[in-house]
N, C-alpha and C positions, 0 to 999 in steps of 0.2 A: 504493499499500500505506500509506503513511502516515496517511492519513485514516483507515483500519481499525486502526490499532494502538492508539490511544486511545479508540476506540469504547466500548468495554465500561466503562471507567473513568468515562467522560463520562455515559454512560447510569446507572451507580450513582449519580452525583453527582446528576443531575438527578432520578433517582426519590426520593432520599434528601430533597431539598429540596420537592419538589412534592407528595409523599405524607405528609410528616410531620404533616399536620393536615388535618381535612376543613372546607373554608371553604364560604361561601355561593357558588356559582360563577355563578348566574344568577338573574335574576327577569324574569317576563313579567307584563305588565300592561296594562288599559285605564287612562284617565285616572280620577283620584278626582274627587269631586264638586267639587273646588277647581282642576281641570283640569291636575294633575300628576301624573306616573308614578312607580312605585316605584323605589327606587334601593338599591345596596349601597354603605355608607359606611364610613368608619374609626370605630372607637369613639370615642365623644363622652368628654369628661372627666367629664361629670355625667349621670345620667338621673333627678335629683330632678324633682319635678312642676315644668314648664314650663322647666326648665333645658336641654332639647332638645326643640325643636318642628319641625314639618315640615307640609306639605301633601299629603303621600301616604305609603304605608306606606314605611318603611325598614327595613334590616337591617345588623347588623354582628357581626363575629366577636367572641367572648370568650375566655375560657381555652381552651388547646389542651393536647391529650395528657395529661388527667388520668387517672390510674391509681386507681380506686376502692379505698380501704383497706376498704371495707364496702359490704354493699347500698345503693343509693339507691333509696328507695321514697317516691315522692311522687305524689299524686293517684291512686293505685292502680296507678301504673306502676313496674314494679321492674327495675331494671339492676344485675346481679349483680356481687359483689365481684371486682376484679381487671380489669374490662372498662375498656379505654382510652377516654375520651370526649372529643369537644370540643363545646364550647357556643357558642351564637348567639341574639341577641336581635333579634326583630322588633317594630316598634311604628309607631303611628301617634297623633299628638299634636299638635293643632292648638294655635294660640296663644290662640284665644278660646274662648268656651264654647257657640259656635253648633254645630249637630247637622252634621256632616259624614261621608261615608262612602267606602270604597273597596274595592270587592267584587271576587272572583274573582281575586286576585293569586296567581300560581304561583311558589314559591320552589323552587329546586334546589340541593341541597348535593352535596358530593363524598364524602360519607359517608351510610351508611343512618341513618334516623332511628329513634332508639331511645324518645324521649318527647318530648311536647310539654307544657309547663306552663304552664296558663291560667288559674289560679283568679282568680275575680272580685275579690278583695279582695288580689290579689298575694301571697297567703301562700307559695305555692310558689317564687315569684322569690324573696322574703326568705329562706326557707329554704335556698336553693342559692347565694345571692350570694356567701358566702366560698369556697365550693367552685369554683364555675363562674365568677363574674364576672369580667370583665377586670381585671387588676390597677390599671389607670391610670384606671379609672372609678369615680367615687362613686355608690353606689346609695341608694336609700331603706331607711332601716333596718328596717323593718317593714311591717306591712300596711297598704293604703290603699284605701280604698272605690273599687270600680269601676275599678281599675287594670288587672285582667285582662279576660278577654271575659264579655260577659253574653249574653243570650238571642238578641238581634238581631245577634250577631257570626257569622254563619253565610252561607256554608258553611265548615266548616273540616274538612280531610280530609289523611291522609297516607298513602302507601304507598313503599316503598324509600327513594329519597333524595328525594322531591317532595312539597311541601306546598301545598295549596290554600287560601288564608286571605281571610276577608272582615272587615272592621273596620266599625263605625258608632260615631263618638266626640263626646264633648263635652268635658267636664273629668271626670277627669284625662287621658283618653287611655286607649290600650289598649296593653299591654306583654305579650309573652309569650316565654318561653325555650324553644329548640329543641336538644336534645342528640342528637348523633349519634356513630357509632363512629368511631375513629381507630385506625391501625396502631400496634402496639407499636413504641416507637424502637428497642428492642434488636434486633427482628427486621429493621428496616430497616437497622441498622447491619450485621449479619450478612450481608444481603443485598449491601450495597454493598462489605463487604470482599471477598466472593466475586467480584463484578464486577471488581474492581482485580485480584485474583489471575488472572482469566481474562485480563486486560489484560496481565498480566506474562508469562503462558504465551505470548500472541501475540507480544511482543517478543523472547522467546527464541528461538521458531521461527523468526521472520525473522532473526534473527542467524546461526542455524545454517545457514539456507538460503542466506545470503551466503557 
C-alpha cells in the first residue's frame, strides 16, 4: 500500500515539471552534405554571425511560458493575446562560405506549432528577440541579409507538433524561430494541488482502515 499512497502527489510533481514548457523532443535526419546529423543542443551564448557554427542543422529551446500581452502578428502569422507560448531556434551555419545543405530534417516538439518565422533578412527574428529570445543568448540586433530562408531552402512544412525543414547555406547561414503553445503555469499549479489533495485523502483513508 505504501507505494500507492504518494503516487498522486508524485504524478503531480512530475507533470508540473515535465509539462511546464514545450521542448524540442526529437530530431530525425539523414546526414548533411558535410556528413553530420542534426542535433538538439543547449542554447549558445551568442548567435551573432559565425559565433555559433555547425556542420548540420541544430536546434535549441529559447524563452519558455511567455504569456502574450498583445497579439503577436509576424509574417502574417497571428498568435492571439493571452496565449502562452514557448520559443525554439533552428539553424544551420557553417564556418566557411562554401555551399552546403541539410535536407528533409524532421523536428518534433512537445507543443503544437503556432508559427514559424523564416524571413529572408532575419527581420522576424529581430522583431521577436526581446520577447522570445533566450535570456542568456546574444542575438543579432537587427536585420541581416540572407539570415533567414531563401527560395532553395525547401521543403519546409509543419503540422501539429512536427516540422519538416531543408536548408542550403553559405554565408551567413540560415536561422529560423519556431513558436509552440505551452500550458498555463497557473493551470498546472491547480492540477498539481489537486493531485496532492488526492494523495492526502488516500493517506486518511489508509489511517482509518488501520
